[in-house]
C-alpha positions in Angstrom: 26.1 -9.4 7.4 24.2 -7.1 5.1 23.0 -3.8 6.4 20.0 -2.1 4.7 18.7 1.4 5.0 15.0 2.0 4.2 14.0 5.5 3.3 10.5 7.1 3.4 9.2 10.7 3.0 6.9 10.4 6.1 5.7 7.8 8.5 2.0 8.2 8.9 -0.5 5.5 7.8 -0.4 4.6 4.2 0.6 1.9 1.8 4.2 3.1 1.4 4.8 3.2 5.1 3.1 -0.2 5.5 5.4 -1.9 3.1 8.5 -0.2 4.5 7.8 -1.4 8.0 6.9 -4.9 6.8 10.2 -5.0 4.9 12.0 -4.1 8.1 10.1 -6.7 10.1 11.1 -9.4 7.6 14.7 -8.3 7.4 15.0 -8.5 11.2 13.6 -12.0 11.2 16.2 -13.0 8.6 18.9 -11.7 10.9 19.8 -8.8 8.7 20.5 -5.3 10.1 18.1 -2.7 8.9 16.8 0.7 9.9 14.1 3.1 8.6 15.0 6.7 7.9 12.1 9.2 7.6 12.7 12.5 5.8 10.3 14.5 7.9 9.4 15.1 11.5 7.9 12.5 13.8 4.1 12.5 13.6 2.6 14.3 16.7 0.7 12.5 19.3 -2.7 13.3 17.7 -1.6 12.0 14.2 -2.3 8.3 13.4 0.9 6.4 12.5 2.1 2.8 12.4 4.8 3.6 14.9 2.0 4.3 17.4 -0.4 1.5 16.4 2.3 -1.2 16.2 4.5 0.1 19.1 4.8 -3.3 20.7 5.8 -5.2 17.6 8.3 -2.5 16.6 9.9 -2.8 20.0 9.9 -6.6 20.1 11.6 -6.7 16.7 14.0 -3.9 17.6 13.1 -1.8 14.5 15.0 1.4 14.5 13.1 4.4 13.1 15.0 7.7 12.7 13.4 11.0 11.8 15.3 13.6 9.8 13.3 16.8 9.4 14.8 20.1 8.3 16.4 21.6 5.2 17.9 19.6 2.3 21.3 20.9 3.5 20.9 19.5 7.0 19.6 16.2 5.7 22.6 15.9 3.3 25.0 16.5 6.2 23.4 14.1 8.6 22.9 11.4 6.0 26.5 11.8 4.8 27.7 11.2 8.3 25.4 8.2 8.8 26.4 6.6 5.5 30.1 7.2 6.1 30.0 5.6 9.6 27.8 2.6 8.8 28.6 0.4 5.8 25.2 -0.2 4.2 25.0 -2.7 1.4 21.6 -1.6 0.1 19.3 1.5 0.3 15.7 0.7 -0.3 14.1 3.9 -1.4 10.4 4.6 -1.1 11.1 8.2 -1.7 12.4 9.6 -5.0 13.6 12.7 -3.2 15.6 10.4 -0.9 17.0 8.5 -3.9 18.5 11.7 -5.3 19.9 12.8 -2.0 21.5 9.4 -1.4 22.9 9.3 -4.9 24.7 12.6 -4.4 26.0 11.6 -1.0 27.5 8.4 -2.5 29.7 10.6 -4.7 31.5 12.0 -1.6 32.0 8.8 0.5 33.7 5.5 0.3 30.7 3.3 0.4 29.5 1.6 -2.8 26.0 0.6 -1.7 23.2 -0.2 -4.2 20.3 2.2 -4.4 17.0 0.3 -5.1 13.9 2.5 -5.6 10.3 1.5 -5.8 7.7 3.9 -7.2 4.3 3.6 -5.5 2.0 5.8 -7.6 0.6 5.9 -11.2 2.4 8.7 -12.9 -0.8 10.0 -14.5 -2.1 10.8 -11.0 0.6 13.4 -10.5 0.5 17.0 -11.7 2.4 17.6 -14.9 5.4 19.3 -13.3 5.6 16.8 -10.5 5.3 14.0 -13.1 8.4 15.3 -14.9 10.3 15.5 -11.7 9.4 11.9 -10.9 10.8 10.7 -14.2 14.0 12.7 -13.7 14.5 11.6 -10.1 13.9 7.9 -10.9 17.1 7.9 -13.0 19.3 8.3 -9.9 18.5 4.8 -8.8 20.7 1.8 -9.6 17.6 -0.5 -9.8 14.2 0.9 -10.5 10.9 -0.8 -9.7 7.2 0.0 -9.7 4.6 -1.7 -7.6 2.0 -2.8 -10.1 1.4 -3.8 -13.7 -1.1 -0.9 -14.1 1.5 1.6 -12.9 4.1 0.2 -15.2 1.8 0.4 -18.2 1.0 4.0 -17.2 4.7 4.8 -16.8 5.5 3.4 -20.3 2.4 4.9 -21.9 3.5 8.4 -20.8 7.0 7.8 -22.0 5.8 6.7 -25.4 3.5 9.7 -25.7 6.1 12.4 -24.7 9.5 12.5 -26.3 10.9 14.7 -23.5 9.9 12.2 -20.8 11.3 9.4 -22.9 14.7 11.2 -23.2 15.0 12.0 -19.5 14.1 8.5 -18.5 16.0 6.5 -21.0 18.9 5.6 -18.7 17.1 3.4 -16.2 14.3 1.1 -17.3 11.6 0.2 -14.8 10.6 -3.3 -13.7 7.6 -4.6 -11.8 8.0 -5.7 -8.2 4.8 -6.7 -6.4 4.2 -5.5 -2.9 4.0 -8.0 0.0 2.8 -8.4 3.6 4.7 -9.5 6.7 2.5 -12.5 7.6 3.2 -13.0 11.3 1.4 -9.8 12.3 -1.8 -11.1 10.6 -2.0 -14.6 12.2 -4.9 -13.9 14.5 -8.2 -15.1 13.0 -11.6 -15.1 14.7 -13.2 -18.4 15.4 -16.4 -17.3 13.6 -14.6 -17.9 10.2 -16.1 -20.9 8.5 -15.4 -22.2 5.0 -17.8 -21.4 2.2 -20.3 -19.2 4.1 -22.5 -17.2 1.9 -24.1 -15.1 4.7 -23.1 -11.5 4.0 -23.0 -9.5 7.3 -20.7 -6.5 6.9 -19.3 -4.2 4.3 -15.7 -3.0 5.0 -14.1 0.2 3.7 -10.4 0.7 4.4 -8.3 3.8 3.7 -8.4 7.6 3.6 -11.8 9.1 3.0 -10.8 10.6 -0.4 -12.7 10.7 -3.6 -10.5 8.5 -5.6 -10.6 5.7 -3.0 -14.3 5.4 -4.0 -16.0 6.2 -0.7 -19.1 7.7 -2.4 -19.5 4.5 -4.5 -19.1 2.4 -1.3 -21.9 4.3 0.5 -24.1 4.2 -2.6 -23.8 0.4 -2.5 -24.5 0.3 1.2 -27.7 2.2 0.7 -29.2 -0.2 -1.8 -32.5 -1.7 -0.5 -31.2 -5.3 -0.6 -28.3 -4.3 1.8 -30.3 -2.3 4.3 -29.5 -4.7 7.1 -25.8 -5.0 6.4 -23.4 -3.4 8.9 -20.7 -1.0 7.8 -17.1 -0.9 9.1 -15.0 2.1 8.2 -11.3 1.7 8.9 -9.6 5.1 8.5 -6.5 6.9 9.7 -8.5 10.0 10.9 -11.8 10.7 12.5 -14.6 10.7 9.9 -16.6 13.4 11.7 -17.4 15.5 8.7 -18.5 12.5 6.7 -20.8 11.2 9.4 -22.4 14.6 9.7 -23.6 14.4 6.1 -24.8 10.8 6.1 -28.5 9.9 6.3 -29.7 8.4 9.5 -30.8 5.1 8.0 -27.1 4.6 7.0 -25.3 6.2 10.0 -27.0 3.8 12.4 -25.2 0.9 10.7 -21.8 2.5 10.6 -19.0 1.5 13.0 -15.5 3.1 12.8 -12.0 2.0 13.6 -9.6 5.0 13.6 -5.8 5.0 13.4 -5.3 1.3 13.7 -3.5 -1.3 11.6 -5.5 -4.2 10.3 -3.8 -6.6 12.7 -5.5 -4.8 15.5 -9.0 -5.2 14.1 -11.3 -8.3 14.4 -12.7 -9.5 11.0 -15.5 -12.0 10.9 -17.2 -14.5 8.6 -19.5 -12.6 6.4 -17.2 -9.6 6.0 -16.7 -8.2 2.5 -14.0 -5.6 1.7 -15.2 -3.2 -1.0 -12.5 -1.1 -2.7 -14.0 1.0 -5.5 -10.8 2.8 -6.4 -11.3 5.0 -9.4 -8.3 7.3 -10.2 -9.2 10.1 -12.6 -6.9 11.4 -15.2 -7.7 13.7 -18.0 -4.2 13.7 -19.6 -3.5 10.1 -20.2 -5.0 6.7 -20.7 -6.3 5.5 -17.3 -4.8 2.3 -16.0 -6.4 1.0 -12.8 -4.6 -0.8 -9.9 -7.3 -2.3 -7.8 -5.2 -4.4 -5.4 -3.9 -2.2 -2.6 -1.9 -3.5 0.3 -5.1 -3.4 2.3 -6.6 -5.9 -0.2 -3.5 -8.1 0.2 -3.8 -7.9 4.0 -7.5 -8.9 3.8 -6.7 -11.8 1.6 -4.2 -13.1 4.1 -6.9 -12.8 6.8 -9.4 -14.7 4.7 -11.6 -11.7 3.8 -12.6 -11.4 0.2 -12.4 -8.1 -1.7 -14.5 -6.5 -4.4 -12.3 -4.3 -6.6 -12.5 -2.1 -9.7 -12.9 -3.9 -13.0 -9.6 -4.3 -14.8 -7.6 -3.7 -11.6 -6.3 -7.3 -10.9 -3.6 -7.6 -13.6 -0.8 -7.4 -10.9 -2.3 -10.3 -8.9 -4.1 -12.8 -11.3 -3.6 -15.6 -8.8 -5.9 -13.9 -6.3 -8.7 -13.9 -8.9 -8.0 -17.6 -9.6 -8.2 -18.3 -5.9 -11.5 -16.4 -5.7 -10.3 -14.1 -2.9 -10.8 -11.0 -5.1 -13.6 -10.2 -7.6 -13.8 -7.3 -10.1 -16.8 -5.1 -10.6 -17.9 -2.2 -12.8 -19.1 0.5 -10.4 -21.1 2.2 -13.1 -23.8 -0.5 -12.9 -24.8 -0.9 -9.2 -27.5 -3.4 -9.9 -25.0 -5.7 -11.5 -22.6 -5.0 -8.6 -25.3 -6.2 -6.2 -25.4 -9.6 -8.0 -21.6 -9.8 -8.0 -21.5 -9.1 -4.2 -23.5 -12.3 -3.6 -20.8 -14.3 -5.3 -17.9 -12.3 -3.8 -19.0 -12.7 -0.2 -18.1 -16.4 0.0 -15.5 -17.0 2.7 -12.5 -18.9 1.2 -11.3 -22.2 2.6 -8.2 -22.6 4.7 -6.3 -24.0 1.7 -7.1 -20.9 -0.4 -6.0 -18.6 2.4 -2.7 -20.4 2.7 -2.2 -20.1 -1.0 -2.9 -16.4 -0.8 -0.4 -16.0 2.1 2.3 -17.9 0.1 2.2 -15.5 -2.9 1.7 -12.3 -0.8 4.6 -12.9 1.7 6.8 -9.8 1.8 9.7 -12.2 1.7 9.1 -12.6 -2.0 9.1 -8.8 -2.4 12.5 -8.6 -0.7 14.0 -11.6 -2.6 13.1 -9.9 -5.9 14.6 -6.5 -4.8 17.8 -7.9 -3.3 18.5 -10.6 -5.9 
């Protein structure tokens, strides 16, 4: 039976951690042995984390999560012992630092496992020094993947533009491997869902309250006169106190918050529209936009449509064809308002099932472990 080690830098709430945990869930259901290793301390009780929000599911599926804080030397020693004692077949790396560490440990032990690394960020969003480091570290993987078409184009664009980056990253070519979602944790749907409703009731924002996630654009849309009666749901990992202190009263009265929860713990209804105006800003390279986050994928599996940044759907063209995601140019809010009317149609059960089929995390794992 295959044994698989999954490595992350930390285990708070984010897309990387979401995918790592969903991979572990799926592997468990396939009867494969897996565990998650986190190269940092366990989040404290006041910090939102999936281990806290999905405690019951983690226990039911017997997911083992081990935290390994401390110096690189300590991590090397502990990991060397773990990898010597347990015969892993694969290491799924969601950490480039972890990839390098594992590669060096493999030189000292009799265990010829395969290192498979996935990169989860557009390279142009990193600082120049960090960017160079990412390209170097990536070459320590046996198989190298990146999560989106936009990120792959960005990766290759920077290689073509910089001869040094091209030289240091010539050993290992990168391939696209799309993310996925563990479907059983998203099976609950509210009875208020009905096919082809066009009654818009609520705008949903999911994610950290950072500038590049597009929160300002989201709030600008919510304040447009034609949407003055629309409720607003903010799903965030941390309390949005500072944000709410600066919001006008006519808007704050409509805002409801869900803090530190996974989407499987939140009720979504007919008339919900997820708006994700991601707008990464880079002054050093051509900007490629990935508009389909794991949250967008989760919402599609729940039957909630998403409005995303124009040009950001290249990784998931099927979801555009299904009508579950729609693109918009955030620079023209009056046009966005018209698009919202079309994007707020709740998909049929058939469409939702089609979405779930292509988004299933099993496909992600099949591709990685082939």
